[in-house]
N, C-alpha and C positions, 0 to 999 in steps of 0.2 A: 955173632948175633943173628937172629932170624931175619929173613928178608921177605918182602912182599913183591910179587911180580905179576905181570899180566892183568893189572887192575883195569877194569872196563865197566863203563856205565852204558846201559841201553834203556831208552825210554820209549814206551809204546803208548800212544794216546788213543783213547776211545772218545771221540768227539760227541757221540750221542749221549754217553753217560757223564761226560765232562770229567773223566778220570785219566790218570796216567800211571802206568805200571813202570816202576823204576827198579831195575835189576842191576846190582853191582856184583861182579864176579872177580875172583883173584886166586892166586896160588900163594900159600904161605910155606916157605922153606925153613925148616929148623936144622941147626947143625947137629952132627952126630953127638956132640957133648950135650946139647939141649935135649935131644931125644932120650939119652941115657938118664939125665937128671929128672926128666918128667916121670920116669918110672919110680924115682925116689921122692917125688912130691913137688917138683918145680911146676908152676902153673903160669899160663899166659891168658890174656883176655884181648879179644879183637873187637874194636868199636868201628862202626861205619856210620857216616853222616853225609847228607846232601848239602851242598853249598851253592849259592848263586854268586858267580864270579863278577866282580866289579873292578873297574879300572881305577887307578890312583892309589892303590895299596894303602898307605897310611892315612890318606885323606878320606878314603871311602872303602873301608875294609869289606871283605866278602860277607855276604849275608848267610847266616845259618838258616837252613830250611827244614831239615828233618833228621832225626836220629833213629837208626834201626836198633833192634835188640842186639845185645852183645853175644859173641861166640867165645866159648872157653876151651882151652887146650891144656892137657890132652883131652880128647873126646873118647868115646867108647872104642874107637879103632884108630889109635894114633899112627900117623904116617908122615912122611916128608917127601913130597909136598902134600899139604892139605888143600883141597879144592874148596873154596868157600863161595857161598851164594847168599846175598842179602836181597830180599824180594818184598816189595810193598806196592800197593795200589793206593794212590792219594788223589784228592781233587786237584784238577789242573791249576786252580787258583793258588795253591801252595807253591807251585813252581814259577808263578808269574811274579818275578821280583824286580823287573825293570819296566821302563815305559815302552820299550820297543822289543827287540829280540832279547830273549833270556839266554843266559849261559849257565848251565848247571853241571856240576861235577861231584863225584864222590870222593870222600877222604877216608882212608882206612888208617887206623892207629892200633898197632900191636904193642901191648905193654907186658914186660916181664914182671910178674907180681913179686918176685924176690928182690931184684935189683932196682926196679922202677924204671929201667931203661925203656925207651919207646922208639919204634920204627914206624915211619909214616909213608904212605904212598897215595898219590892222587891219580884218579882215573882220567880218561879223556873228558873233554868238555862237550856237552851236547848243546847245540845252539838252535833255538827255534822260538817262536812266539807261542806262549801258553795262554 
């Protein structure tokens, strides 16, 4: 099954504009078999979303903050690995999900559209007050 590695979230805040640029990067590795099958019609879709981390898991689940547009594979130049970038600028209020310091991470989900199997990867957690 394909894998997602090097998942990273970087957030750059522009205080004057009250915006935050949120960039998620990662590498998606496909197996040789998957690469071969993609030439025959196998497709994958990669979703990425931002979440606010909360403690307590089942008592207080993580907060959904934002969903990026999806990426589809194979693309025009299929390779393994695929370097992916999700980039958006949002208002800082969107990332302000706690009373004090906020903890924001990205979640990547790769779905095999034939089998329905999913692979997930979580980025680093960015901690700061938004």
